[in-house]
C-alpha positions as CSV (number, residue, x, y, z in Angstrom):
1,X,-12.8,3.5,-3.8
2,X,-10.7,0.6,-5.1
3,X,-8.4,-1.7,-2.9
4,X,-4.9,-3.5,-3.7
5,X,-3.5,-6.6,-1.9
6,X,0.4,-6.0,-1.4
7,X,2.8,-8.5,0.1
8,X,4.6,-7.9,3.4
9,X,6.8,-6.1,4.0
10,X,5.9,-4.0,1.3
11,X,2.8,-3.2,2.3
12,X,4.3,-2.1,5.8
13,X,6.5,0.2,3.7
14,X,3.8,1.7,2.0
15,X,1.8,2.4,5.5
16,X,4.8,3.3,7.8
17,X,8.1,3.6,5.8
18,X,7.2,6.4,2.7
19,X,7.4,3.8,0.0
20,X,5.3,5.9,-2.4
21,X,5.3,3.5,-5.6
22,X,3.5,0.1,-5.9
23,X,5.3,-2.2,-8.4
24,X,2.4,-3.7,-10.3
25,X,2.4,-6.0,-13.5
26,X,-0.1,-4.2,-15.2
27,X,-1.2,-0.5,-15.5
28,X,-4.7,1.0,-14.4
29,X,-6.6,3.8,-16.0
30,X,-7.9,4.1,-12.2
31,X,-7.2,7.2,-10.3
32,X,-8.8,7.8,-6.6
33,X,-8.9,6.5,-3.2
34,X,-7.2,3.3,-2.6
35,X,-7.0,0.7,0.5
36,X,-3.9,-0.8,1.2
37,X,-4.4,-4.6,1.9
38,X,-1.4,-6.8,3.4
39,X,-2.1,-9.9,1.6
40,X,-1.5,-13.3,3.1
41,X,1.8,-13.9,1.2
42,X,5.1,-12.6,2.9
43,X,8.2,-11.8,0.6
44,X,11.0,-13.1,3.1
45,X,13.5,-12.4,0.9
46,X,12.5,-8.7,1.1
47,X,12.6,-8.3,4.8
48,X,16.3,-7.9,5.0
49,X,16.1,-5.3,2.2
50,X,18.2,-2.1,3.0
51,X,15.1,-0.2,1.9
52,X,12.6,-2.1,3.9
53,X,15.0,-1.8,7.1
54,X,15.2,2.2,6.4
55,X,11.5,2.1,6.6
56,X,11.6,0.6,10.1
57,X,10.3,-3.1,9.4
58,X,9.3,-4.7,12.6
59,X,7.4,-8.0,12.4
60,X,5.8,-7.1,15.7
61,X,4.3,-3.9,14.7
62,X,0.4,-4.1,13.8
63,X,0.9,-2.9,10.5
64,X,2.9,-5.9,9.6
65,X,-0.2,-8.2,10.1
66,X,-1.3,-10.5,7.2
67,X,-4.8,-10.4,5.7
68,X,-5.8,-7.0,6.6
69,X,-6.4,-3.4,5.5
70,X,-3.5,-1.4,6.9
71,X,-3.7,2.2,5.3
72,X,-5.5,4.1,2.8
73,X,-3.8,6.2,-0.1
74,X,-4.8,8.2,-3.1
75,X,-3.6,6.6,-6.5
76,X,-2.1,9.7,-8.4
77,X,-0.7,8.2,-11.5
78,X,1.0,5.3,-13.0
79,X,4.3,5.3,-14.7
80,X,5.0,2.8,-17.5
81,X,8.3,4.1,-18.6
82,X,10.7,1.4,-17.1
83,X,8.6,-1.3,-18.7
84,X,8.8,0.3,-22.0
85,X,12.8,0.6,-21.7
86,X,12.5,4.4,-21.1
87,X,14.0,6.2,-17.9
88,X,11.6,7.5,-15.1
89,X,11.9,9.0,-11.6
90,X,10.0,7.0,-9.6
91,X,12.8,6.5,-7.1
92,X,14.6,3.7,-5.1
93,X,11.4,1.8,-4.6
94,X,10.7,1.5,-8.2
95,X,11.3,-1.9,-9.9
96,X,12.5,-1.6,-13.3
97,X,10.2,-4.2,-14.9
98,X,7.1,-3.1,-13.3
99,X,4.5,-0.4,-13.9
100,X,4.8,2.1,-11.0
101,X,1.7,3.2,-9.3
102,X,2.4,6.5,-7.5
103,X,1.0,6.7,-4.0
104,X,0.3,9.9,-2.4
105,X,-1.6,11.1,0.9
106,X,-0.5,7.7,2.6
107,X,-2.1,7.1,5.9
108,X,-1.6,4.2,8.2
109,X,-4.6,2.8,10.1
110,X,-4.6,3.1,13.6
111,X,-5.3,-0.7,13.6
112,X,-5.4,-3.2,10.6
113,X,-8.8,-4.4,9.5
114,X,-9.2,-7.9,8.8
115,X,-10.4,-8.6,5.0
116,X,-10.2,-10.8,2.6
117,X,-8.1,-9.6,-0.7
118,X,-7.6,-10.5,-4.3
119,X,-4.8,-10.2,-7.2
120,X,-4.8,-7.1,-8.5
121,X,-7.2,-4.1,-8.3
122,X,-10.4,-4.7,-6.4
123,X,-13.6,-3.4,-5.4
124,X,-13.9,-3.7,-1.5
125,X,-17.3,-4.6,0.2
126,X,-19.2,-1.6,1.4
127,X,-18.9,-2.9,4.9
128,X,-15.3,-2.7,4.7
129,X,-15.3,0.9,3.2
130,X,-17.6,2.0,5.9
131,X,-15.1,0.5,8.7
132,X,-12.3,2.4,7.4
133,X,-14.2,5.5,6.8
134,X,-15.5,5.3,10.7
135,X,-11.6,4.6,11.7
136,X,-10.3,7.3,9.5
137,X,-12.8,9.9,10.8
138,X,-12.7,8.9,14.6
139,X,-8.9,8.9,14.7
140,X,-8.7,12.3,12.8
141,X,-11.1,13.9,15.7
142,X,-8.9,12.3,18.2
143,X,-5.7,13.9,17.5
144,X,-4.4,16.1,20.1
145,X,-4.0,19.5,19.2
């Protein structure tokens, strides 16, 4: 399992608002499970973006926190078409000057797990992975039928 730190409110939009593209400076060969970590930085200019507002941005929501893992996803693909000057169909969240990391099976955590992040793709500590797995397992067994 790998992790990626994303600035708020973009991390919130991934966890809560249907943002299935993470715009990144570099591509990656990695495919598989991915922790979404809300970094300690906030893109203040993005907070009023129509996309962010449509995603339900609420700074009082626990998933709007900083410095914590707030979701799990699967990194399915990376589209580099836009960076190469070619058209892509990655949707409204896709920045034309970035590589588009396509995310699937995004699940917000029931509550944030405080953790230190890093730039780029990073390997989370085994204890963090265990905490996330325990939380996701217990939340899936407590869902109403």
